[in-house]
N, C-alpha and C positions, 0 to 999 in steps of 0.2 A: 504493500500500500504506500509506503513512503517513497518508493521509486516513482510513482505517478503524482503523489501529492506535492513533493518538493518543487517540481517544475511548475505546477499550477500556482503554488504560493509565490514563487519567484516572478511568474508572469503577472499575477494580480498586484503584487507589491511593486514590481517594476513599472507597471502601467500607471498606478496611482502616484508613485514618486515622480515619474516622468512628466505627467500632467502638471503636478504641483511645481516642479522645477521650471517647466515652460511658463507657468504663471508668474513665478518669481523673476525670470529673466526677460520675458517679453510681454505677456498679457498685463501684468500689474503695472509696470512702468508706463505702458501705453494708456491704460485706463486712468491712472493717476494724472496724466497730462492733458486729458481731454476736457473740453467744456462740459458743463453739467449735463446738458441734454444728450450729448454724444456718449458720455460716460454711462448714463442710465441705459441707453440703447445697447451699448456693447456689453455691459455687465449682465443685463437681462438675457441677452442672446447667449452668452457663454454659460450662464447659470442653468438655463434650460437644457443645455447639451451635457454638461458635466455632472449636475446633481443626480441624475439617475445612474450614471456610469461609475462615478467615484465611490459612492457608498457600497456598491456591489464589490468593487475591487478591494476596498478596505475591509469589508466584512469577511470576504474569502480569505484575505491575509490573516486576520485575527483567528478565525476558526481553524484554518489550515495550520497555522503555527501552534495552536493549542494541541491539535492532534499530533503534530510532529513532536512536540515536547513530551508527549505521552509515549510515543512510539520509537523515538530515536535512541540509538545506543550512545553512550559517552556523555559525561556530565557537562563538558564544555559546549557541545552542540545543543544539548537540551537547554542550557542556560541562555544561549544565544537566541534560539527560536522563541523561548519564553519571553525574553527581553523584547524581541521583535513584535510579539503579540501585544505586550504591554504598551510599547511605543505607538503602535498602530491604533490600539484602542484609545489611547490618549488623543491621537489625531482625530479619531471619530468623535470623541467628546467635544473637542474644540470645534470641529465642523458643525455638530448639531447645536451647540450652545451659542457659538459666536458667529460663524459664517453663514450658515443656512438661514437664520432669521433675517439677516441683511439681504441675502439673495432673494428671499421671498418678498421682502418689502420693496426692493428695487424692481422686481418683476411686476409688482402691482402699480408702479408709476407709469404715467404717460409722459414720454420724453418731451412731447410738444406742449405739455401743460403741467410742469413741475409745481409742487407746492410752493407757496410764497416764501416759506421758511426753509427751503431746501439747503441753502448755503449754511444755515446753522445746524441742520440735521445730516449734512453730507457724511455718509458713512465710510468714505474712502480710507481715512487714516486708521481707524480702528479695524476695519476689515483687512487692510493690508498687513497690519501688525499680527493679527491672528492667523492670517493666511501664511505668513512667514513662519510662525510657530508650528503650525500643523505640517508645513512642508518639511521643516527640519526634523520633526518627529518621524515622519514617514520615510524620509531619506535615510535616517539613522537605522530604522527598522530594516530597510533594504540592505544596508551594509551588514547588519547583524545576520540577516538571512543568507547573504552571499558567503560570509565567513563560516557560518554553520555548515553550509553545503560543502565548502572546501575541507572542513574537518571530517566530514562524513565520507568524502571520496577517497 
């Protein structure tokens, strides 16, 4: 079972880490620099594409790592996949508590008729900070999973 599960976990973890790194390097700097209406349009566009995809990848990573922690030989590899599960689970919590509510709010806005107080409520600074935090967590989980696989091989 671990022979099939490890590649699945690495795929799911790598996809989620890759999307988050893309966001840090390209998506977020662009969104941060846009005028308010363009930002709302872009953020809503990407949120509707990544919100269904990212939770699935992150949940597969957490559950797969937990199964691997139970099934793998060797304490170092078990520790690493358990750490990866914890790091990814923390990324899920950050997503659910901090990023997803902003995504949903931004999706509810009409870019052509923003609220008068949008400048005061602009979520970019907070969303960007939490996005960076969850990105670091998921990338560290990916590194832990890669090292664990190296120990098993």
